[in-house]
C-alpha positions in Angstrom: 6.9 -20.0 2.4 6.2 -17.9 -0.7 7.5 -14.8 0.9 10.7 -13.6 -0.8 13.7 -13.8 1.4 15.8 -11.5 -0.5 15.6 -9.4 -4.0 18.3 -9.7 -6.6 18.7 -6.8 -8.7 20.4 -8.7 -11.7 18.5 -12.0 -12.8 20.4 -14.5 -14.7 17.8 -16.6 -16.8 20.1 -19.6 -16.5 19.9 -19.6 -12.8 16.1 -19.6 -12.4 13.8 -22.6 -12.0 13.4 -24.7 -15.1 9.7 -24.0 -15.0 10.3 -20.4 -16.0 12.1 -21.5 -19.2 9.0 -22.9 -20.4 7.0 -19.6 -20.6 5.4 -19.0 -23.8 6.5 -15.5 -25.4 5.1 -15.9 -28.7 3.1 -13.1 -30.3 0.9 -15.5 -32.3 0.6 -19.2 -32.7 1.4 -20.7 -36.1 -1.2 -22.9 -38.0 1.1 -25.8 -37.4 0.4 -25.7 -33.6 -3.4 -26.1 -34.2 -2.8 -29.0 -36.5 -0.6 -30.7 -34.0 -3.5 -30.2 -31.5 -5.8 -32.1 -33.7 -3.3 -34.9 -33.9 -3.0 -34.9 -30.2 1.0 -34.8 -30.8 3.4 -35.2 -28.0 4.1 -31.7 -26.6 7.8 -32.6 -25.9 8.3 -33.3 -29.7 6.5 -30.3 -30.9 7.4 -27.5 -28.4 10.0 -26.3 -31.0 7.1 -24.5 -33.1 6.3 -22.2 -30.1 8.5 -19.4 -28.9 9.5 -20.1 -25.3 12.2 -18.5 -23.1 14.2 -21.8 -23.3 14.9 -21.2 -26.9 16.3 -17.8 -26.2 18.8 -18.7 -23.5 22.3 -17.4 -24.1 21.2 -14.8 -26.5 20.2 -11.1 -26.0 16.7 -12.2 -26.6 16.4 -13.8 -23.3 16.2 -10.4 -21.6 13.7 -8.6 -24.1 11.2 -8.9 -26.8 8.6 -10.9 -24.7 5.3 -11.2 -26.5 1.7 -12.4 -25.6 -1.2 -13.4 -27.7 -3.9 -11.6 -25.8 -3.4 -7.8 -25.5 -4.4 -5.8 -22.4 -4.6 -2.2 -21.7 -3.1 -2.6 -18.0 -1.3 -5.6 -16.7 -2.4 -4.5 -13.3 -6.1 -4.9 -14.0 -6.0 -8.6 -13.2 -7.0 -10.3 -10.0 -4.9 -9.3 -7.1 -5.7 -12.4 -5.2 -6.0 -15.9 -6.6 -8.6 -18.4 -5.8 -6.0 -20.7 -4.7 -5.0 -18.3 -1.8 -8.8 -17.5 -0.9 -9.4 -21.1 -0.1 -8.3 -21.9 3.3 -8.3 -25.7 3.3 -6.4 -28.0 0.9 -9.5 -30.1 0.4 -11.4 -27.2 -1.0 -8.6 -26.3 -3.3 -8.5 -29.9 -4.4 -12.2 -30.0 -5.0 -12.3 -26.8 -7.0 -9.4 -28.1 -9.2 -11.2 -31.4 -10.1 -14.5 -29.7 -10.7 -12.8 -27.4 -13.2 -11.0 -30.6 -14.6 -14.4 -32.2 -15.2 -15.6 -29.4 -17.1 -12.6 -29.2 -19.6 -12.8 -31.7 -22.4 -9.1 -31.6 -23.0 -8.2 -32.6 -19.4 -8.7 -36.2 -17.9 -10.1 -35.7 -14.4 -9.0 -39.0 -13.2 -5.4 -38.2 -14.3 -5.5 -35.0 -12.4 -6.9 -36.9 -9.2 -4.1 -39.6 -9.5 -1.5 -36.8 -9.7 -2.9 -34.9 -6.7 -2.9 -38.3 -4.9 0.5 -39.4 -5.6 2.4 -36.1 -5.7 0.6 -34.5 -2.4 -1.7 -36.6 -0.3 0.2 -40.0 0.0 3.6 -38.0 0.3 2.2 -35.9 3.1 0.5 -38.8 5.1 3.5 -41.1 4.7 5.9 -38.0 5.7 4.0 -37.0 8.6 3.7 -40.5 9.9 7.5 -41.0 9.6 7.8 -37.5 11.4 5.6 -38.5 14.2 7.6 -41.8 14.9 10.9 -39.8 14.9 9.8 -36.6 16.5 11.2 -34.5 19.3 9.6 -33.3 22.4 9.2 -29.5 23.2 9.1 -27.7 26.4 6.2 -25.3 26.9 8.1 -23.2 29.1 11.7 -22.6 27.6 11.0 -24.1 24.2 13.8 -26.5 24.5 13.7 -29.7 22.4 14.5 -33.2 23.4 15.1 -36.2 21.3 13.6 -38.4 24.0 11.4 -37.8 26.8 13.5 -37.2 30.0 13.0 -39.8 32.9 11.5 -37.2 35.1 8.7 -36.5 32.6 9.3 -32.7 32.6 12.0 -30.2 31.3 15.0 -30.6 33.4 15.8 -27.0 32.8 12.5 -25.2 34.0 10.4 -28.1 35.2 7.7 -27.2 32.7 5.6 -29.9 30.7 6.8 -31.3 27.4 4.4 -31.6 24.3 4.6 -33.4 21.1 5.8 -31.6 17.9 3.7 -33.8 15.5 0.2 -34.9 16.4 -2.1 -37.6 15.0 -4.5 -35.0 13.4 -1.5 -33.8 11.2 -0.9 -37.4 10.0 -4.5 -38.3 8.8 -5.8 -35.0 7.8 -5.8 -36.1 4.1 -6.4 -39.7 4.5 -10.2 -39.4 4.0 -9.9 -37.1 1.2 -7.3 -39.4 -0.5 -9.6 -42.5 0.0 -12.6 -40.5 -1.6 -10.4 -39.9 -4.6 -9.7 -43.3 -5.3 -13.2 -44.3 -4.9 -14.7 -41.5 -7.0 -12.4 -41.8 -9.9 -11.7 -45.4 -9.9 -8.0 -45.4 -9.5 -6.0 -48.4 -9.3 -6.2 -50.9 -6.6 -2.6 -50.2 -5.7 -3.6 -46.8 -4.4 -6.4 -48.1 -2.3 -4.4 -50.9 -0.7 -1.5 -48.4 0.1 -4.0 -46.1 1.8 -5.5 -49.0 3.7 -2.0 -50.1 4.8 -1.3 -46.6 6.1 -4.6 -46.5 8.0 -3.9 -49.8 9.6 -0.5 -48.5 10.5 -2.1 -45.5 12.1 -4.7 -47.5 14.0 -1.9 -49.9 15.2 0.2 -46.9 16.4 -2.5 -45.1 18.3 -5.1 -47.7 19.0 -3.2 -50.9 19.1 -3.8 -53.6 21.8 -2.1 -52.7 24.9 -1.6 -54.9 28.0 -4.1 -54.3 30.6 -3.6 -55.1 34.2 -6.2 -57.5 35.6 -7.2 -57.8 39.2 -7.3 -61.0 41.2 -11.0 -61.1 41.2 -10.9 -61.9 37.3 -9.5 -65.2 38.0 -11.9 -66.3 40.8 
């Protein structure tokens, strides 16, 4: 999903994502910046002391004169592949991120864990659960999709078997990791209860009590 679909020869800084406007282009940081860090000042109120792209919009400086605080001999000498890409599993990426957060004194690891939980894991689990209950069926032969399972149980076009498009494994793949985050970093009971409700809903959906046919001998 990160592959570029097209290349635009002329870039308008006003049309790019807002995060790009927050890029630091200062050649050096003023003494006031370091004083504010000791005061633990709000970054939203002190961002004006650092030269960022947002301050240059609608001026000729938005296209040129970008500086940096650490000089390099060749910008291409950096890593060609990030650690984020090398880790195949999302749980490995999360573990590495939290290990780093625990080593940095300026970072609260529990805050990082909460953000990972609320912005990624819970949304992913809930979204996949909703997708499972509203999913379509796909034909293994002609790839035709059906909103509901046909009465004949097979594809009416080619008579091939139909398969699901969302499976149970995709729903609960982050459930264990999310629960461990709550327990390890002592997050609010709200998150633990929400995960318990999701887990209970998954069990009810896949392993709920189903009516069983009894034989006549059971009543003798």
